[in-house]
VOGU-3710 file (C-alpha; in Angstrom, 3 decimals, decimal comma):
1> maftnnimiv> 0,000/0,000/0,000  1,430/3,392/-0,984  1,687/6,068/1,693  2,813/9,663/1,893  5,063/11,193/4,503  6,581/14,631/4,984  9,825/13,662/3,229  7,923/12,765/0,052  5,924/16,002/0,224  9,113/18,072/0,636
11> rhrllkelvk> 10,908/16,211/-2,166  7,981/16,676/-4,569  7,703/20,358/-3,684  11,394/20,948/-4,329  11,366/18,948/-7,555  8,287/20,869/-8,754  10,015/24,212/-8,121  13,229/23,111/-9,853  11,333/21,851/-12,894  9,340/25,086/-13,033
21> lwnnnelvdk> 12,564/27,153/-13,040  14,147/24,885/-15,663  11,034/24,988/-17,856  11,017/28,813/-17,733  14,777/28,958/-18,501  15,310/30,583/-15,074  17,138/27,765/-13,274  20,560/29,427/-13,088  19,143/32,930/-12,537  16,693/32,159/-9,730
31> idrlpielsp> 17,816/28,952/-7,991  19,891/30,775/-5,360  16,718/32,314/-3,875  14,831/29,016/-3,842  15,847/27,912/-0,282  14,764/31,319/1,055  11,449/31,176/-0,787  10,791/27,642/0,468  11,607/28,614/4,096  10,913/32,369/4,315
41> krskhagrcc> 10,220/32,839/8,015  12,906/33,566/10,574  11,450/31,207/13,144  12,284/27,759/14,393  11,350/25,057/11,934  9,916/21,776/13,168  12,701/19,215/13,301  15,534/21,682/12,685  17,393/24,043/14,999  16,700/27,175/12,926
51> vhkeravwky> 15,573/28,510/9,559  19,193/28,711/8,392  19,657/24,967/8,872  16,410/24,372/6,985  17,626/26,522/4,090  20,939/24,642/4,012  18,983/21,381/3,814  16,972/22,752/0,853  20,278/23,568/-0,859  21,770/20,126/-0,262
61> kslpllgldm> 18,554/18,369/-1,258  18,710/20,262/-4,566  22,094/18,770/-5,501  20,889/15,185/-6,164  17,874/16,519/-8,052  20,340/18,392/-10,280  22,216/15,140/-10,916  25,016/15,953/-8,463  25,960/14,544/-5,080  27,634/15,683/-1,877
71> edetdeltpl> 31,100/14,893/-3,236  30,549/17,574/-5,910  30,451/20,195/-3,166  33,989/21,345/-2,429  33,164/24,767/-0,993  30,185/25,480/1,237  29,937/29,030/-0,143  29,497/27,928/-3,763  26,028/29,140/-4,796  23,373/26,789/-6,143
81> seyaaraldr> 23,439/28,682/-9,437  26,964/27,402/-10,084  25,840/23,812/-9,484  22,811/24,380/-11,714  25,041/25,665/-14,525  27,314/22,650/-14,089  24,314/20,286/-14,185  22,914/21,906/-17,343  26,333/21,733/-19,004  26,649/18,064/-18,074
91> aengkpkdni> 23,169/17,327/-19,479  23,888/19,163/-22,734  27,119/17,223/-23,213  25,451/13,882/-22,460  27,540/13,071/-19,389  25,157/11,858/-16,664  26,587/10,822/-13,298  27,115/7,107/-12,737  25,645/7,090/-9,239  22,149/8,465/-8,846
101> mcvideacsa> 21,826/8,246/-5,054  23,729/9,884/-2,232  23,533/10,486/1,495  22,783/14,108/2,382  24,541/14,481/5,723  23,018/17,882/6,532  19,484/16,602/6,019  19,836/13,442/8,097  18,498/14,043/11,568  16,956/10,686/12,373
111> cvqinyeitn> 20,078/8,533/12,436  20,373/6,697/15,734  23,794/6,358/17,277  22,633/3,707/19,738  21,354/0,433/18,274  20,593/-1,467/21,495  18,857/-0,327/24,653  17,722/-2,155/27,784  14,063/-1,481/28,575  12,219/-1,638/31,888
121> lcrgctarsc> 11,285/-5,230/31,014  14,662/-6,206/32,485  13,916/-8,503/35,423  17,392/-8,247/36,947  17,743/-12,008/36,551  20,566/-13,848/38,250  21,719/-15,406/34,963  22,781/-12,004/33,599  23,369/-13,447/30,117  23,583/-9,958/28,646
131> qvncpkkavh> 26,447/-8,968/30,948  28,330/-12,282/30,801  28,250/-12,551/26,998  29,100/-8,928/26,133  32,525/-8,999/24,410  33,283/-5,386/25,438  31,966/-5,603/29,018  29,600/-2,744/28,195  26,636/-4,175/30,117  26,510/-3,287/33,822
141> vkesgqawid> 24,021/-3,917/36,608  22,511/-1,238/38,852  21,959/-1,721/42,585  18,304/-2,357/41,770  19,405/-5,365/39,728  18,434/-3,916/36,358  21,028/-3,965/33,604  22,198/-0,936/31,611  24,493/-0,456/28,614  27,517/1,830/28,596
151> hdeciscgic> 27,132/3,205/25,065  30,684/4,531/25,002  31,884/0,920/25,159  29,076/-0,778/23,176  29,906/-1,847/19,600  26,292/-2,737/18,665  27,109/-6,412/18,098  23,686/-7,523/19,366  24,890/-10,393/21,542  23,112/-8,970/24,597
161> hkscpyhaiv> 19,889/-8,685/22,599  20,098/-12,327/21,483  20,998/-13,660/24,912  18,305/-11,922/26,998  15,636/-14,502/27,961  13,111/-11,758/28,793  13,451/-9,889/25,484  14,186/-6,796/27,542  16,842/-5,520/25,145  15,499/-3,869/22,021
171> yipvpceeac> 17,175/-3,290/18,695  16,733/0,236/17,332  17,409/0,169/13,578  18,793/2,973/11,449  15,861/3,745/9,091  17,816/3,993/5,823  19,886/0,879/6,597  16,727/-1,061/7,402  14,977/0,145/4,232  17,778/-0,895/1,853
181> pvkaiskdek> 16,980/-4,366/0,440  20,605/-5,150/-0,503  22,281/-3,754/2,656  24,243/-1,172/0,655  23,860/1,535/3,314  26,024/1,471/6,438  27,968/3,713/8,794  31,650/4,364/8,191  34,230/4,539/10,983  33,113/8,107/11,818
191> giehideskc> 29,477/7,060/12,185  28,387/8,701/8,914  26,103/6,782/6,579  27,428/5,970/3,119  26,224/3,980/0,105  28,322/1,103/-1,192  28,032/1,631/-4,954  29,170/-1,953/-5,646  26,056/-3,265/-3,844  23,524/-0,548/-4,684
201> iy> 20,828/-1,489/-7,214  19,161/1,968/-7,117
//
């Protein structure tokens, strides 16, 4: 069953505006004002810290729709009009990009850093399988008997989750990783999501 969410609405709105500018031969001339027109108010935007962050996200979301990706950005101060001119030049010369998907770091706000968490279903059992089997000794027990995870030590291996007889430890997936059917999306050593082009089927 198809469903709509705010991301789809935002993406369609941005794409509609870009196509309108392109169709009117105004893409290069007017694209720089597009983020301001899409987020005109100087107030806090839902889900973002401020309107300036929201405008930056509009800019970065425009790059893939222009056939570019985050690696094409070498200077944060380069205006969108320069990227638009580059995209039009690339299209006219018949040189499309090989990869058509990218991770927009600035726009990602839902990525969880913690994959496993112990809930209040923990019975404080004497077996303590979660603590005994943790390879990094990241699971500790409070005075109350309930277990807790030291997330600075945890490597998200999932052994505690598998070993808990009460199912008190939950797995919290990263949405984009979970959505990818070929497991092409994963975090790098700095915790930033990236797409493995050798696995990606678009």
